[in-house]
C-alpha positions in Angstrom: 12.7 -102.2 -10.5 11.7 -98.5 -10.5 14.4 -97.5 -8.1 17.2 -99.3 -9.8 16.1 -98.1 -13.2 15.8 -94.4 -12.2 19.4 -94.7 -10.8 20.6 -96.1 -14.1 18.9 -93.4 -16.1 19.9 -90.8 -13.6 16.5 -89.4 -13.7 15.5 -87.5 -10.6 12.8 -88.3 -8.2 10.4 -85.6 -7.0 9.3 -85.4 -3.2 7.7 -82.5 -1.7 8.5 -80.1 -4.3 12.3 -80.6 -4.0 14.3 -82.5 -6.7 16.3 -85.1 -5.2 19.1 -86.6 -7.5 19.1 -90.4 -7.7 22.6 -91.5 -7.2 24.3 -88.2 -7.9 25.9 -85.5 -5.8 23.9 -82.7 -4.0 22.9 -79.7 -6.0 25.1 -76.6 -5.3 22.1 -74.3 -5.8 18.4 -74.3 -4.8 16.5 -75.5 -7.9 14.0 -73.1 -9.6 10.4 -73.7 -9.2 8.0 -72.3 -11.9 4.2 -72.5 -12.3 1.8 -72.7 -15.1 -1.9 -71.8 -14.5 -4.0 -70.9 -17.6 -7.0 -70.2 -15.6 -5.4 -67.7 -13.4 -6.5 -64.1 -14.0 -3.1 -62.7 -13.7 -1.3 -65.4 -15.8 1.3 -64.0 -18.2 3.8 -65.5 -20.5 5.9 -62.5 -20.1 5.8 -62.8 -16.3 8.2 -64.5 -13.8 6.2 -67.8 -13.7 5.9 -67.6 -9.9 3.0 -69.0 -8.0 1.7 -65.5 -7.6 2.1 -64.7 -11.3 2.1 -67.9 -13.2 2.7 -68.6 -17.0 -0.5 -69.0 -19.0 1.2 -71.6 -21.4 3.5 -74.7 -20.9 5.6 -73.5 -23.7 6.5 -70.4 -22.0 7.8 -72.4 -19.2 9.8 -74.7 -21.3 11.5 -71.9 -23.0 13.2 -70.6 -19.7 13.7 -73.7 -17.6 17.3 -74.6 -16.6 18.9 -77.8 -15.0 17.1 -78.7 -11.8 14.0 -76.7 -12.6 10.6 -78.0 -11.6 7.5 -76.6 -13.4 4.1 -77.3 -11.8 1.3 -77.1 -14.3 -2.4 -76.6 -13.1 -5.3 -78.3 -14.5 -7.0 -77.0 -17.8 -7.1 -77.4 -21.5 -4.0 -76.1 -23.2 -4.0 -75.7 -27.0 -0.3 -76.3 -27.5 2.4 -78.6 -28.9 5.2 -78.2 -26.5 8.8 -78.7 -27.6 11.3 -79.1 -24.8 14.4 -77.1 -26.0 16.5 -77.3 -22.9 18.1 -80.2 -21.1 18.8 -81.1 -17.5 21.8 -82.9 -16.1 22.3 -86.3 -14.7 22.4 -84.7 -11.3 19.5 -82.1 -11.8 16.8 -83.0 -14.3 14.2 -80.7 -15.6 10.7 -81.8 -14.4 7.2 -80.9 -15.6 4.6 -82.2 -13.2 0.7 -81.8 -13.3 -0.4 -80.5 -9.9 -3.0 -83.1 -8.3 -5.1 -80.3 -6.9 -5.3 -78.4 -10.1 -7.3 -81.2 -12.0 -6.3 -82.7 -15.3 -4.0 -81.2 -17.6 -4.7 -81.8 -21.2 -3.0 -80.5 -24.3 -5.9 -80.5 -26.7 -6.2 -80.2 -30.6 -5.1 -81.8 -33.9 -1.5 -80.6 -33.5 -1.3 -81.1 -29.7 1.5 -82.9 -28.1 4.8 -83.1 -26.3 8.1 -83.2 -28.3 11.5 -83.9 -26.9 14.0 -83.3 -29.7 17.9 -83.5 -28.9 17.5 -83.0 -25.2 18.3 -85.2 -22.3 17.4 -85.7 -18.5 13.8 -84.6 -18.6 11.1 -85.9 -16.4 7.2 -85.4 -17.4 4.5 -86.5 -15.0 0.8 -86.5 -15.6 0.6 -84.4 -18.7 -2.1 -85.5 -21.2 -2.7 -85.1 -24.8 -6.0 -85.4 -26.7 -7.1 -85.1 -30.2 -3.7 -85.2 -32.1 -4.1 -86.3 -35.8 -1.0 -86.1 -38.0 1.6 -85.8 -35.3 2.3 -88.1 -32.5 1.0 -87.0 -29.1 4.4 -88.0 -27.5 7.3 -87.5 -29.8 10.8 -88.3 -28.5 13.6 -87.9 -30.8 17.5 -87.8 -30.6 16.9 -87.9 -26.7 18.3 -89.7 -23.8 17.5 -90.1 -20.0 13.7 -89.4 -20.5 11.2 -90.3 -17.9 7.4 -90.1 -18.8 4.9 -91.2 -16.1 1.3 -91.2 -15.7 0.1 -89.3 -19.0 -2.9 -90.3 -21.3 -2.2 -89.9 -25.0 -5.5 -90.2 -26.9 -5.3 -89.7 -30.9 -8.1 -88.5 -33.0 -10.1 -91.0 -34.9 -8.4 -89.9 -38.2 -4.8 -90.4 -36.8 -2.2 -91.3 -39.3 0.7 -91.8 -37.0 1.6 -93.6 -33.8 0.2 -92.0 -30.5 3.8 -92.2 -29.1 7.0 -92.3 -31.3 10.6 -92.9 -30.3 13.3 -92.3 -32.7 17.0 -92.4 -31.8 16.2 -92.5 -28.0 18.8 -93.9 -25.6 17.7 -94.8 -22.0 14.2 -93.9 -21.3 11.4 -95.1 -19.1 7.6 -94.9 -20.1 5.6 -95.9 -17.1 1.8 -95.9 -16.5 1.1 -94.0 -19.5 -1.8 -94.8 -21.9 -1.7 -94.7 -25.7 -5.2 -95.2 -27.3 -7.5 -94.2 -30.0 -10.4 -95.7 -32.0 -8.4 -96.1 -35.1 -4.7 -96.1 -34.3 -2.2 -97.0 -37.1 0.3 -97.8 -34.0 0.2 -97.3 -30.5 4.0 -96.9 -29.4 6.9 -97.5 -31.9 10.5 -97.5 -31.4 12.9 -97.3 -34.4 16.2 -99.2 -35.0 18.4 -96.4 -33.3 16.4 -96.6 -30.1 17.8 -98.7 -27.2 17.7 -99.2 -23.6 14.0 -98.2 -23.2 11.7 -99.8 -20.5 8.0 -99.6 -21.1 6.5 -100.6 -17.7 2.9 -100.8 -16.8 1.7 -99.2 -20.0 -1.8 -99.5 -21.7 -2.0 -99.4 -25.4 -5.3 -100.0 -27.2 -7.5 -99.5 -30.3 -10.8 -101.2 -31.2 -10.7 -105.0 -31.7 -12.3 -104.7 -35.1 -10.1 -101.8 -36.4 -8.3 -103.1 -39.5 -5.8 -100.6 -41.1 -5.0 -101.0 -44.9 -1.4 -101.9 -44.1 -2.1 -103.4 -40.6 -1.9 -101.7 -37.4 0.5 -102.4 -34.5 0.2 -102.0 -30.7 4.0 -101.8 -29.8 6.7 -102.0 -32.5 10.4 -102.6 -31.4 13.2 -102.3 -34.1 16.2 -101.4 -32.0 18.3 -103.3 -29.3 17.9 -103.9 -25.7 14.3 -102.7 -25.1 11.9 -104.1 -22.7 8.2 -104.3 -22.4 7.0 -105.2 -18.9 3.5 -105.7 -17.2 1.6 -103.9 -19.8 -1.8 -104.3 -21.6 -2.2 -104.3 -25.3 -5.6 -104.8 -27.1 -6.9 -104.5 -30.7 -4.9 -103.9 -33.8 -5.1 -105.8 -37.1 -1.3 -106.4 -37.0 0.5 -107.8 -33.8 -0.1 -106.5 -30.5 3.8 -106.6 -30.0 6.0 -107.0 -33.0 9.9 -107.3 -32.6 11.4 -106.4 -35.8 14.4 -108.0 -37.7 16.9 -105.2 -36.4 16.0 -105.7 -32.7 18.3 -107.8 -30.4 18.0 -108.7 -26.8 14.5 -107.8 -26.3 12.4 -108.6 -23.1 8.6 -109.1 -23.5 7.3 -110.2 -20.1 4.4 -110.1 -17.7 2.2 -108.5 -20.2 -1.7 -109.0 -20.8 -2.5 -109.2 -24.6 -6.2 -109.1 -25.3 -8.4 -109.6 -28.4 -7.4 -108.4 -31.8 -7.0 -109.5 -35.4 -3.2 -109.9 -35.6 -0.7 -112.0 -33.6 -0.3 -111.5 -30.0 3.6 -111.3 -30.2 5.5 -111.6 -33.5 9.2 -112.1 -33.5 9.9 -111.1 -37.0 13.6 -112.0 -37.4 14.8 -110.5 -34.3 17.7 -112.1 -32.3 17.8 -112.8 -28.5 14.1 -112.2 -27.7 12.8 -113.4 -24.3 8.9 -113.8 -24.3 7.9 -115.1 -20.9 5.0 -114.9 -18.3 2.6 -113.2 -20.8 -1.2 -113.7 -20.8 -2.2 -113.8 -24.5 -5.8 -114.4 -25.6 -8.4 -114.0 -28.3 -5.8 -113.1 -31.0 -7.3 -114.1 -34.5 -4.1 -115.1 -36.3 -2.4 -116.8 -33.3 -0.8 -116.2 -29.9 2.9 -116.2 -30.5 4.7 -116.2 -34.0 8.4 -116.7 -34.5 9.6 -116.4 -38.4 12.1 -114.8 -40.5 15.8 -115.1 -39.4 14.7 -115.3 -35.7 17.5 -116.8 -33.4 18.1 -117.3 -29.8 14.3 -116.9 -29.0 13.1 -118.0 -25.6 9.4 -118.6 -24.9 8.6 -119.6 -21.4 5.7 -119.7 -18.9 3.1 -117.8 -21.2 -0.5 -118.5 -20.9 -2.2 -118.7 -24.2 -6.0 -119.1 -24.7 -8.3 -119.0 -27.8 -5.7 -117.7 -30.1 -6.1 -118.7 -33.9 -9.8 -119.5 -33.2 -12.2 -117.6 -35.3 -15.2 -117.5 -32.8 -14.7 -113.7 -32.3 -16.8 -111.5 -34.4 -13.9 -109.4 -35.4 -12.0 -112.2 -36.9 -11.9 -112.8 -40.8 -12.8 -116.4 -41.5 -11.0 -116.2 -44.8 -7.8 -116.1 -43.1 -5.7 -119.3 -42.5 -6.3 -121.1 -39.3 -3.9 -120.0 -36.5 -2.1 -121.7 -33.6 -1.3 -120.7 -30.1 2.6 -120.7 -30.9 3.8 -121.0 -34.4 7.3 -120.9 -36.1 8.6 -121.0 -39.6 12.3 -120.4 -38.6 14.9 -122.9 -39.4 16.1 -123.0 -35.8 13.5 -124.2 -33.1 12.5 -121.7 -30.7 13.2 -122.7 -26.9 10.0 -123.2 -24.8 
């Protein structure tokens, strides 16, 4: 899955410090390699960004990269909100990679985060964000061919926005990332203009008892042709995964959805949704809910346990009794 998807997204694979274009021609020039090491005594944001004289901040490297560049970031706490202002190409993406030997790379603070706005062909691996409050920890906007792998995005307890937000994104892969916080209004959201995104082996969670005023959601999908695969979602007073009325041809498969107040999967008027091979349990309002103008919804091979039952301490016994699979649509959902 990963190999085929990377080829489709034309995001590069990184091996041994050299960018290898997936499905594209060989590069004509040797790609630039830059280094960021805040702890280095001789680091300088005015320097060359070499291994001997690295940048102090990630933002300084982001300001000078070109197509084919690889930026290695050493471990440390970086009080930054990094906006990527330059793009790669399908044959030579720009890569920002945490160095395993350097320890954990964490952007820290209430405005910390990673922002891609209007750019394309960018690969981000192993960069973490902690403590963001009024801005998403990962904010992808007007972007395409983006791959984010292996980061942890932890929001502050007073967070007012999603941990991860995608707006007008075309073709992206989020793989093995974590979006979490004690009181998240949302874990990951994709707006109506976002399409062709694959969320693979991602963890999205808040506390089981957290009940936002307007409901909180784990993953929200409002655009077409998006896929949620093999991921873990837990908590939230709204649905763990909600597929909105504007969504179409969504795949929700092989996920593990654990305890929380809202539905496990809620297809709220979307068309062409496939809900298959999911393990859903301990959701207070119910396991799978199909309503609104939903059509062409397929529900197959899901394991549903103890959903709609109020034995869990976080359930409100004044809510109406739920069911494992429920529908109020005029058309029957396929099973």
